[in-house]
N, C-alpha and C positions, 0 to 999 in steps of 0.2 A: 636410239637411246636405250639404255639398259633399264630393265624393270626395277622398280623400287623394292621388289620383293625377292628373296633368295629362292632358289629352285631345287635344292637338294634335300632329301628327307633322311632322318636318322635310321640307323639299323641297316646300313648298306643300301638304302634307297635314297631318294632325293632329300637333301638336308635343307629344311626351311628355316633353321635357326639363323638369325641375323647376327653378323659380326660387325659391330659398329666401329669404325675407325676411331682412334683416340681423339682426333680433332673434333669429330662429330659428337663423341660422348662429352667432351668438354663444353661444346656449345649447348648440348642438351641440358647439362647440369646448370649452366649459367642461366638459361631460360627458366629452368625449374625454380631456381632461387628467386628470380624476379617474380615468377608467378606465385611463389609462396607468400610474398608480401602483398601481391595484388588480391589474393584470396582472403586477406584480412578484412576486406570490405564486408560489413555486417550483412548485406543482402546476399552475399555468397556464403558467409560463415553460417548463417541460420539454417542452411540446408542440411547441416550435420548437427543434430540436436546435442549429442554428447560433447563434441568439440566446441559447440557454441556456448555451452555452460562454462567450459574452460576459458573461452574467450571473454565471457562476462566476468569471470573470476579474476582474469588478468587486469581488466579495467578497474575493478574494485580494489585489488591489492596495490595497483599503481596510485590510486587516490589516497589510500592509507599510508603509502610510502611518503607521499608529499605532506600529509597531515596525519600522523599516527592517532591523534585524538578526534578524528573526524566522526567516528561512530561511538564516542564516549572515551573517557580518560583511561589510559593504560597504566598499570602499576609499574611496568618496567621503565627504565630510563629512556627518554624520547629518542636519543641518538642511537642507542642500541636497538630499540624497536624499529626505527626507520631502516637500519641496516638489514635487520632480519626480513622486514617487509619487502625491501628492495630485492633481496636474493630470491624470495618467493616469487615476486613479480617476474623476474628474469627467467626462472625455471618454468613458470606457467606460460610465458611468452614463447619460450623455446619448444614447449610441448605442442602448442598450436602450430608453430612454424614447421616442426618436423612432420606433423600430420599433413599440412598443406604441401610440403615438399614431396611426400610419398605420392599424393594424388597428382601433383604437377609433373613428376617424372613419368608416371604412367601415361598421362595425357600427352606429354612431350614426345614420347616415342610415336604415338599416333599422329601428332602434328608433323613430325619429320617425314613420315610416310606420305601424309597428305601433301606436303611441299613437293616431294618427288613426283607425285601424281599430277599436281597442279602444273609442274613444268612441262608435262606432256600435252597439256591443253592450251591451245592458242586460237585466237580468232583467225579465220581463213576466208578467202573469197570462194564462194560456192556458185556453181553454174546451175541456176534454177530453171527448170523447164516450164515454160508458160503454156496455157491451154492452146494457144495458136501454133505451138510447135517451136517457137523461138526460144532462145536462151538469154536469160538476164543474169548478169554477175552481181551478186549481193554479198554482204557480210554474213558469215555463218550464224551470227547471233540473231539475224532476222528470219531464219528459217523456222517454220512451224510444222507441227505434226500433220502429215498428209502431203506435204510438198514433195516434189520429185526433183532430183538433182542428177546432173551428168558428171561423172568423175572419170578422168583420163589418167594414164600412167604417170606417176610422179606426184599426183595430187594427194593432199591430206583429206581423209574422209571427214566432212564437216560436222556430222552429227550421227547419232545412232539411227539405224535404218534397216530395211530389208531390200535385198537385191531383187529387182523385178525384171532386169534385162542385162544380158552380157555375162561374161565370165572373165575372171582375172585373179591374180595372186595378190594377197594383202599381207603386209608386214604388220604383225600384231605384237612385236617384241616389246613395245612401250607398255603394253598391258600385261602380257603373260610372261615376258622374259624369254620366250622361245624364239630362236633366231630363224627357224624354218618358216617360210611364208605359207599362208593358208589359202587354198583355192576357194573362191566364192562364186556362187552361181544361183540363179533362181530355181524354184521348184522343189527344193529339198529342205527339210527341217533344219539340218545341221549347217549347211553351207550358205544359207541365204542371209544370215544375220551379220551385220557389220557394226563396228563400234567407232564412234567419233574419236578422233585423235590417232587412229591407225592410218597407214599409208598404202595406197594402191601402187603396186610395183609394175604391173603389166596390163596391157589391153584397156578396155573401157567397161564401165558399169553404169547402169541407171538404178538409182537407189530411191526408195520411198522412205521419207523421214518418219520415224516412229516416236520421237521425243521432242518436246518443246525446249527452248533454251533454258539452261540451268537444271534440267531434269534428266540429262543423259546419264549413261552408265558411269562415266568418270566423275561427273558431278556428285552422283550418289555415293560413289566410293570415297571421295574426298570428305563428304559430310560424315560418313560412317566411321572411317578410320580416325578422323580428327576428334570425334567424340564430343564436339562442342555442345551438342544437345542430347547427350546420352541420358536416357531415362533409366531409372532403377528397375531391376527385375522384381517380380513378386516376392521371391525369396529374400532379396536384398531389402525390400521395403519391410517385410515381416521382421527381419533381424534388426533393422533400424528402429522399428517400433518397440521391440523388446529391449533394446539398449536404452531407449528413451525412458521406458518404464522403470528400468533398474536405476537410471540416473535420478528419476523422481523419488524413488524409494530412499536412496542414499541421501538425497537432498533433505527429505523429511527427517531422517535419522540425525544428520549433522545439525540441522536447524534446531532440533530439540536438545542437542548436547549441552548447551549452557544451562538450560533449565534443569536437566537431569543432574548435571555436575553440581549445580547450586544446592539441589535437594540433598545429594549425597554429602556435600561439604557440611551442610547444616546438621545432618545426622551424625557425621563424624566429629563435629565440634563437641557434641555431648558425650562421645565415646572415648576419643583419644586426644582431645584438645583441639584448640583452634589452629594449630600449626599445619596439621594435615589438611584441614578444610581450606585454609588460605592457599596452600600449595596447589590444590586442585583448581581453585578459582583463578589463580594467576595464569593458567594456560589456556584461556578461552578467548584470545584476541581474534578479531575478524579474519586476519590473514591466516592464522593457524586453522581456523574452521574451514576456510576455503581450501587450504592445502589438504586437510583431512578429506574433504569432499572429492577433490580431484584425484587423490590417491586411491580412493575406494571405487569410484565409478569406472565403467569399462572403457577407458580411454584408448587402450592398446588396439582392440578390434575396431573401436569407433574411429580411430585415426587411419586405419589401414583398409577399412571395408571398401571404400570407393576405389582405392588403388587396385585391390584384388580383382574387382569386376572389370575395370578398364584394361588391366593386364591380360585378363582372359580373352577379351576381344582382340588385343594386340597379338597374342599367340596364334589366334585363328588367322589373322591377317598375315602373319609370318609364314603360314602354310599356303599362302596365295589364295585364300578364301575370304570373300567379303560377306560379313553377316549384316543383316538389316537391323539387328538390335542385339543388346546383351541378352534379351530373353531367348533368342535363338541359340546363342552359345550355351546358356544355362540349360536349355531344354536338351541339348546333346548329352549333358551329364545325367539326365533323368531318363534317357531313352531305354525302353524295355525290348523293343523289336526293331531289327534292321531288315528292310525289304530291298533286295539287291537283284539287279538283272544278271543273268548268267554271262552273256556275251560282252566282253570288254570290261567286266567288273570282276567276275570270278574266274573266267577264262581270259586268255590273252586277246581274244576277239578277232584274230586273223585266221579265220577258218579257211583252209585251203583244201582243194581236191587232192586226195591221196591215192584213190583207187577207183576203178570202174568195175562193177560186178555184174556180168551178163546174166540174164534170165531168159526164159521162154525160147531157148534154143538159139539165141543170137550169139555171134562171135564178139570178141573184145573189140575188133576193128569196127564192127557195125555199131556197137554201143558208143565208141568214141566219135564216130561220124555223126550220130544223132545228138550227142552231147555238144559237139561243136556247133551244129546248126541251131540248137535251142539256146545257145549262149552268145550268139553273134552280137546282140544288142545289150547284153548285160555288162555294164561298166563297173560293177561292184568288185571288190577284191576276190570274192568267191567265184564270180563269173569269169574273171580273167584267169584265175587258177585252173578252172575247168577247161578253158580254151587251150591253155598251155599244155595241160596233161593230154588233151585229145590230140594236139599236134604232135606231141612226143610219141603217141601211139600210131602216128602216121595218117591221121584223119585230115582231110582237106574239104573245102567247100567252095564250089564254083557256082555262082548265081546264074551264069549263062544268060545274063542280060535280063533276067526276070526280076521284077520288083519284090523286095522282101520287107515285111512289116514286123517291127519289134513289139512284143506284148510285155508290158511292164508288170512287175510283181506288185501285188496288193494284199493287204491284210485279209481281205474278203476271199479272194481266190486262192491265195497262198501258193501261187505258181507264176512262172514267167515263161517266155519262149519266143518263137519266131513263126510267122506264117509266110510260106514261100512255095510258089509253084503248085498251089492247091493243097499243099500238105501243112499239117499243124504239128510243130515240134514243141514239146512242153517239158519243163522240169519243175519240180516243186516237192512239197510235203507228200509223203507216200499216200496218205488218205485222200489228199486233194487230187492226185494223179489217178488214183483208183476211181474216184467219182467221175473225172473227166473221161476216162477210157470207157466206163460203163455208159456214160451219156452218149458216146459215139457207137454203142453197140458191141464193144469189145469185152473180153474176158480177162480176169485177173489171174495170172499163173500162181500156183502154190509156192514156187521158188522165190517169189517176191517177198513173202512174209519171212522166209528163212534169211534172205539177204538183209532185210530190214532189222531183224533181231540181232544178227551178227554185228552189224555196224553199231547198233544201239548199245550192245553190251561192251563194246570197245570204248564207249563214251563219245563216239562220233555222231555227226548229224547225217542221217540218210536222206538223200533226195532221189525220188524216182524219176525216170526219164522215159518218154514215150514219143511215138510218131503216130498221130491219129489215134486209132483204137488199139494200137499194139504197144505193149510195155516192153522196153528193150533191156532195162536193168536198173541198177542203183548206183548213185555216186556217193562215195564215202568222203564227207568233209571232216577233216581232222582239226581239233582245237586242243589247247593245253590249259590245264588249270594253273593259275599264276603261282609261282613258288612262294612258300611262307604263309599262304592264306590259312591253311589248316591250323597252324600255331596261333594266328591272330584270332581266328574264330574260337579256339579253345580259351583264349584270354577273355573274350567277350562272354563266353558261357560261364566262366568262373565269376564274372561280375553280374551274372543274372540277365544278360542280354541275349535274346533269341534271334537267330538269323533265318530268314526265309528267302529262298532263291526263286525267282520268276524266270521262266524260259518258254520259248515257243516250241522247243523240242518235244519229242514224244516222251512218254512216261519212263520208258526203259533208259533212254539216254540221260534224261534228267536225274533218274535214280543213281546212275553210275557217277555222274559229275557231282551230285550232292554228297555221295559217300566219299568220293576222293577229296572234295574240298572241305568236308566236315561241317556243312551247314545243318541246322536243326530240322528244317522242313523245306519242301519245295512244291511249286505248282507248275505242272507241265502243260504244254499247249496253251500257254497263258495269252489272253487278249488284253488290250489296254483297260478294259472294264474290270478285269481281274485285279489290277493294281488297286483300284479304289475299293473293291470288295474286301480284299485282304486287309487293307488299312482300316476300314470301318469295322471289320470283325475284331481286329486286335484292340481298337480303341473302345469298342463296346465292352471289353473286359477290363477297362480301366488302365490300359497300357498306353505309353507314349511311343509313337512310331516315327522312324526316319526312313527316307528313301531318296534315290537319285533319279534324275531324268534329264532329257535334253530336247525332246520333241514337243510340238504343240499338243499332241495327244497325251503327253505326260502332265500337262499343266493342271488338269483337275486333280490328279493324284498328288502332285506336289503341293497344291493348295490345301488338300485334305490332311496331309501328313503334318505331324507336329514339328518335324524338321525336314524341310524340303531342300535338297542340294541340287541346283541346276548347273549344267555345264556352260562355261562361257562360249563354247562353240555352238550351243543350242539356240533355239529360237527365242525371240523377244517374249513370247507368251510364257515360255517355260521360266525365263529369268524373273518375270514379274510375278509369277505364281509362287515361286520359291522364296524362302527367307534366308537363303545363302546361295552365293554364286562362286563356283570354283574356276579361277582364272586359268588353271592348268588343264581343265576338262578331264580330270582323272576320277572316274567313278569310285575307285577304292578309297578316295580321300574321306569318304563318309566314316570309315572305320577310324581314321585319325581324329576326326572331329569328335567322335564319341569319347575318345581318350582325353582330348583337350577339355571337353565339357566336364568330364568326371574329375579331371585334375583341378578345374576351377572350384567345383564343389568341395573336393577334398581339402584344398588350400584354405577355403573359407572356414570349413569345419575345424581344421587343425588349429588355425590361429584364433578362432573363437574359443576353442577348448583351452588353449594356452592363456588367453586373456582372462577368462573366467577363473581359471586356476590361479593366475596372478592376483586377482582381486581377493580371492579367499586367503591366499598367503599374506597379502598386505594387511588384511583385516586382523589376522591373528598375530601379526607382528606389531601392529600399532595399538590395538585395544588393550592388551595386557600392560603396556607402559603407562597408559592413562590411569588404569586402576592402581598401578604401582605407585603413582603419585599420591594416591590416597592412603598409602601405608601398607598396601598388600604387595610388597616387593617380590614375593615368591612367584607371582605370575609373570614377571619379566624374565622369562627363561633365556631370552637372547642376550640379556645383559646390556640393553641399549641405554645410552646415557640419560635420556629423559623423554617425556612425551613429545616435546618439540623436536628433539633430535630424530625420533622415530618417524614423525610425520614428514619432516623435511627430507630425510633419507629416502623414504618411500616415494616422495614427490620427485626427487632427482632420478631415482630408478625408473619411475613412471615415464619421465621424459626421454631418458636414454634408450629405453627398450624399443621405442618406435623406430628410430633410424637403424637400429640393429636388425630389425625384422623386415625393413623395406626390401632388401634383395630377395628374401624368401617370398614376400608378397608378390613381387614382380615376376620372379622366375617360376614360382609355383612349387608346391610340395611334390617331391618325386612320386610319380605315378606307379602304383603297383596294382595288378589285376586281382583285387581281393573282394570278398563278399562284404555286405553291409556290416555284419557282425564282426568280421575280422578287422574292418576299417575302424569300427568303434573301439575295439580292444587296442588297436595300434595307437589311435589318437589319445586314449586315456593313459596308456603306458608311456608314450613318448612326450606328447604335448601337455597332457594333464599332469603327469608326475613332474615333468620338467618345469611346467609353469608354477608348480608349488615350491619346488626346491630353489629355483633361480632367485626369486625375490628375497628369501631368507638370507642366502649367501650375499647377494648384492647389497641389501639394506644394512646388514651387519658391517660389511666392508666400508660402505659410505659413512656409517655412523662413527667408525673408528677414526676417519680422517677429517670429519667436520670440525673446524676449529672454533665455531662461534656459538655452539649450543651445548 
């Protein structure tokens, strides 16, 4: 089955933008229209204070449409007043409906992704291993955390788990969209984690279940992308409170308008005659007052705010990343520091042996022979490349029937090798090999330091090689900085984001790679503890930090970071500690997420600026016409027909601007790597100025074509 997510990114990379077929878009919009009416439920409507006021206003104007004299007799003819009230009711209803539609479309895209994910999940028969060694076939929904199951080729993996025995190829295309199978085996951080809903293609595996029913990775993905229980982020809550306060302010202003107009009318009676005062009193019907309130409160951003947040999470999902909450997405936009591993993130990660450099009087053939012996049990890509290069140099290794033992690499020893025939063959970090040789009574030749510095200055990774207490030479492991990273780091720097590279390489190599990649800082010979230390150091300065990881040893740092991006190929511990999971297992995705997070904040800021500017413009379009009714006609510089015409025109504009802005809210404002000051200037010039000009033009145009006022 194909992934519900695209797998190509913009800019010549993999593009994650989803191209929805016309039939799917039609179904999406049909569901959104249905949900728009469902969201009229008052228990749902009350969650949005601004639009709930409009909802209440719609109910009141509907009542006065049925009975214009419900709240007191009106001076206008009843039929005419009923028609006007009916039009106002319709406009208010459409305003609420358009706001609901914006939210429903944003949610609908998440629900479509959830449906695609749900189709990958099915109940299967699992072979549960019993304590007595027998196998019991049960439904996968009956599995619990800690159970062990046996999986054979062709079986669907019944639930999330860790491989504890066996080795086999797993098809993860239903989750990641990648057609190439992934090798799974126990004992390694990366390759031991399996996901329910994927399929074993070869051999057999014994898996320990790590998730109870309904709590697996796919279940969490469905719940998150569907957004049914989406909680508002702190910034969104703060903005909602601000909008509610503004609404209350305008509510007080409009509620006191009849009293103020009555006072002004009485005052004008004594100055210019009763005609002016009566004309002012005649414009204060309840429907007009509600129209004035709705026209002035921030309905534009109130109607689009939720859609902007949901669309931000949707854009993250389109990049094949699952965020645990909207807060995680928003935090990406506020990130000040990126902590990045060198290998696989900044460099291509396929370090290969490029050259053997002999020292201590040894020949190239002798160095190749020792390199081959030390790498016999090294199954890593680096180890295999060392074996290939040694064989190309003519090296051979005959065990002569003697047993050989492989020495695995560890973070503590920082070297690996082979014990054979009473000899110890080792390769590893130069300082680690120095210590090993000295512990065996050997001497470190001066030429070793020269070879070490030569490789380091080339940006390569130097590995020393020895047999017992004799150092034979240096292996040059060559890696390449990923193309285009310097430009992307420059963009982040212009946005005020600091980049820190972590690497286990020596300081010289780290310095060369850091300069080539364009990062702001680096930490050489880094340990897992260094990740937490650098995160805490940055956070102590009031900064938000993001980092990536995939191993169990990364889990503490992922939990400490404000944004932790775990690889889908990583361990369960890493996924649970992070607040984002990358289905493609691409560490550089963190840079894209910062861009998406900032785009979310920019979009919200731009539309808020536009909405506030709209409200200011509508205020100065409506209020002068009210005073013009009192005989001060010079204030009506727009030449609107009447106070009623101005209010109804503003109300119509108020309703129509929401669907016009829905595509922008869902797509997001175009991202540009600018500083905060530059963004503020751009918002004011484009969305602030545009938000002031647009209402004047639209209200005047609507006023000219209104036939009933």
